[in-house]
C-alpha positions, 0 to 999 in steps of 0.5 A: 525804662529809665528812672535816675536818682531824685532830688530834694527840696525843702520840705523833703519829697514825698515817700514813693509808693509802698512795696515801690523798689527802684531800678538799681536795686532789681538789676543789682540782684537784691530783689529775688526772681520770681517776687512781685514789685511796684515800680515807678519809672520813665518810658524811654523806648517800647516795642508794638505789641506782636502775637505770641504763640499763646492767647496773648500779646507782647509788648516790651519796652527796651533796656539800655544803661540804667534801665529795665525792660518790661514785657507786657502781656494782654489778652487783647489788643486794645488793653495796650497802654499807650506811651509816649516819649517821658510817660511815667509808668507807675506799675503795680504787682509785676514779677522779676524775671530773668530772660535771655540772660538779663533782668526783666519784668514781666506782668501777669493777670493781676498787674496794674500798669498806670501811664501819666502823660509826662507833658501834662505832669504838674510841678510838685509845688502847685495845687493840681494832682498828677491825676490829671495826666493820668490816662485812661486804663482799660484794665481797671482790676488791681491797685489804683494809684492813691493821691499820695502816688500821684504826689510822688510821680510828680515829684519824681517826674520834675526831679529826674534827668531826662537827658536819657529820653529821646524827642518823640520824633525818635522814640515813635520811629523806633516804635513804628520799626518794631511793628516791621519785625517778623516771625524769623523762624525757619527750618535749615532747609529753607534758609537762604544766605544772607539772611536772619533766622531763628532755629530751633536745632539739636546740638550734634557735638559738644560745642567747641571753644575758639579764642572767645568765639564758640563753635557748634554743630547744629540740625534739625533733621532736614536737608540743605543742599548748600551744607557739607555733606557728612558721610559715615566712613568720614571722607566727607570731612576734609581737612579743612573741616577739622574743628581745631584746625580750619586750615589743616596746618597740624594734620601732620602731627595727628597720630592715625591710630587714634580715633579722632575727637571730632570723628562725625556722630551724625546725622549723616549727609547735608543735615547739620549746620556749622554755627559760631557763637560770640560772647555774650551767647557763648559765655551762656553755652559754657556756663550751662554746659550744653553738650551733644543732644541738647534742643536749643532755639537759636534767634536772629542767627546771620547765615552766609558762606562759611571760609570755603566760600560754598557751604552755608554757616550760621553766626550769632553775633553780640547785639549791638543795641543791647550787648547784654542780651541773650539769644539762646534758649534750652527748649522744654519738651513741650514747645510746639516746634520742638515736637515737629523736630522731634518727629523728624528726628524719630523718621531719621533714626527709623529710616536709618535703622539707629536708635540714636545719631549719638549712640557712639557716645556714652554720656549721651547715650546714658543720659537718654536712657535715665530720661526714657527708662527701660522699655518694656515693649522689647521682647526677648528675642530682641534683647537676645539679638543684641548681645551679637555685638556686646553681651551684658558682662561686656557692657559692665565691664565697659560702663565701669571702665568709662564710670572710672575714666569719668571720675579721674577726668573730674578729679584733675578738672578740680585739681586744675581749678585749684591751680588759679589758672590765668583767665587771660591766657586761653587755648585750644582742645580745653576738653582734652585732658591735661598732660604734665610736663613729665609726659611730654618728656617721656621717651618714645619707644617703638615695638617692631617685628623683625625677621619674626623677633620682637624689638623695642627701640627708642625713637628721637621724637613723636609728633604729637599735640598736648594740652597742658598747664604751665608757667613761663619761668624763663625767656630767650632771647634776653632782650625782647628787642630780639623777638622779632628776626629779620629774613630775606625776602626771597626765602618766600618770594622767588618772583621779586626782581634783582633789580631794585628800580624794576620791582620798586623795593627798596634794599634797606626796607622792603628785600627783608621779611620779619617774623616772630622768633622766641623760646619759653621755658615752661614748668608745670603748674602743678610742680611749681605749686608743689616746689620743693615735694617734687622735681622741677618739670620744665621745658623750653618751647619755641614760638614761631611766627604762626604761634606768636600771631596767635598769641594776638601779637602784631605783625613782626617788625623791627622792634628796635626801629619801632618802640611803640610795638615793643612796648605793646609787646612788654605789656601783652607778654607781661600778661603771660609771664608777670614781673619775669622780664624785670627779675631777669634785668635786675638780675643782668644788672647785678651780675654786669655790676659784680663782672666789672669789679673782677679782674677775671671772670669766675669759674663755672659751676662743674654741674648744673646745681649752680644753674638751678641755685640761680634760677631758685633765687629768681623763683622766690620772687617771681610773681605769675598766674600758670594758664593752659596752654597747646604744645606740639612735639616734633623733630628737626635735623642737626648736623652731627659728626658723630656717625653713631648719632647721625639717625637721620642721614649721613651727618644729620640727627634728629632732635625733639623739640617743642613748640607752643600753638593755639594759645591766645593772650585775651588781655 
């Protein structure tokens, strides 16, 4: 329904019906949810009535622009009012609600709907009343419109901007199409490629945030042969199944003796499906903190093969017609279809002799215990039998340690919130604890047993990934034009002919390849906030071609020859480092002017303090926000003339390097 602002005439407009509100106030949140209101508006779209799972029929108008959706429930089909494009609806006692993330209206038993045929409504200056256009109403109880209400309907209709109202043909076509809507509910065992379904599922794992999308793993405890086969030993999950690295690029950086955060909690076999959600559905899941064990209804999920082209996956994208509509619903236990899934879950757990597929997850296990309470049917012998795995003392210690860790993590999250992180820069692994820069710079030691003697020695680097909160304080090269470098194409392809006439390549253009390669100096965000109270914690981070493309930079080109690309790069990086480039340019120009005035160069400082002070001058005027990013530590080999440093072979030594990965600028 749509309602526009009303004009003025010489005698003034008639007052609206008592208690009547406008749509702007409802959508603006000025009317609290649950309040009964009256509304006078024009019908611009509608969906034909459909059966609900209760004893009433559902019929909805559609939200668009300055419109609002009204869900009408009636026990009998013949009690529904008939609508045409441009009809006026004067509704008494309808309730404001929030459904699927949108503010809407809903009828109840005492609601009164009065429909006026738009083409029959007389002009307000005439002698006729709008009552002549009032359609018959099968539901007579409730408030009836008065003569003053009829006068307002006539005035409102003829002073309304009707440009957004479709013609009757388009209106009826939409209505007819809505009658073809089928019940799209399906269990996961019956879904097929290329179709859209409504599903009721349990989240197997906590959703994973991946650059504006959210990856979930869901199950309804049915089996589908097109799903990935999850095994108890974890071998069923190949590298391509790793949540944060679908192509396994970072597999070599993982520490083998640390249990992966993506360890599969069950159910095992082909009972779980990967589901990728886009906004606004992803934001709804994050805002409501939906995690492992939550029962959810997803609507209109598109089923198709995933990246490996074999296993089926689900995709829940934004509705193109109603972009604000959310198709994620948290379910209550009284849902009849949910009860069917719960029965299958119990059968699965019984057959697998497991109390809970999330039993390894203490958070979910504790939530389940709170909901269910102690089981009085468990006998003493049964309880004593559990002591072989974990006695009460061990359990208390474990729970206490988990509580302490949770409290520490909550405090760290609270500290992060005070940093004012840049929301336009996002990264992977947001569920992981943020590491300070000082932890990245800590020396790494290795303990070993040599001839029965324990030895401890420092190793040059460690293959490990971090999430950290930083801000950019410097970059190299000094000029953005040098952020892309040219490499010979022969480094990447050995099948290019040396004869350019045969290969069709031009030596000046196509015999080379452009790559991103630059460095960012980042400082710990907490150290920056407490400047003067704690030492500076900085590290240089390399941004290679893949990391730069992940930042949503375009493919690298010759930036000197492509000014549009250079401007786009400058604008994008400004989101990351604020006015840093401007400050560096001003400092460079002032230094250049000073050099021209001097005949001889000044002697460089004997210590690094001179550089620190110069940096402090720049930092004083630096204006940028900290952000969360992913940094990996690894090692590269360099030449050395010192045999004592040659720990990577003759004339070679290992050097610790840090690189950016999994970070994106969303501006």
